[in-house]
C-alpha positions, 0 to 999 in steps of 0.5 A, spaced: 512 452 520 515 453 513 508 453 510 506 459 514 512 463 513 511 462 505 504 464 506 506 470 509 511 472 504 506 471 499 501 475 502 507 480 503 509 480 496 501 481 494 501 487 499 507 490 496 505 489 489 497 490 489 496 493 482 496 490 475 503 492 471 499 496 466 496 500 472 503 501 474 505 503 467 499 508 466 502 512 473 509 512 471 507 514 464 503 520 467 510 522 471 507 520 478 510 516 483 507 510 486 504 511 494 510 507 497 515 511 493 512 518 495 512 516 502 519 513 501 521 520 498 518 524 504 521 520 510 528 519 512 531 513 509 529 507 512 525 510 517 518 508 514 514 502 518 508 500 515 501 499 519 495 495 516 499 492 510 494 486 510 488 490 511 482 489 506 475 492 504 469 488 508 464 491 503 461 485 500 455 487 499 458 492 494 459 487 489 466 488 488 469 481 489 477 484 488 480 485 495 487 487 494 491 488 500 492 495 503 485 497 500 488 503 496 491 506 502 498 506 505 499 508 512 505 508 517 510 512 521 517 514 520 521 520 521 522 527 517 529 530 519 529 526 525 522 528 528 517 522 528 511 523 524 505 519 522 503 518 514 498 515 509 498 515 501 492 513 497 495 508 492 491 510 485 493 503 482 488 500 487 481 502 486 483 509 484 486 511 491 479 511 494 478 509 501 474 503 503 471 500 509 476 496 513 
């Protein structure tokens, strides 16, 4: 069981930090927030519940071998001033924020 929990934590960490540091730094140099930061800024504190954190593209015939988690889009639910909402943000550090085939 410990091996499985360790694997889950490793995958979760990869999903939360899918991009190389240089890509993240480029976004920051442009004065832009990352996708999860934008979501957290919009929603009530602590209300975000992410969906499909481990989604990956299935476009194998495209020749793209890299398969980061979240596939460039962060999705979930949360609240804004107590009202339930669904949100998504394109993560420009993963495939330029392009939507993939999942």
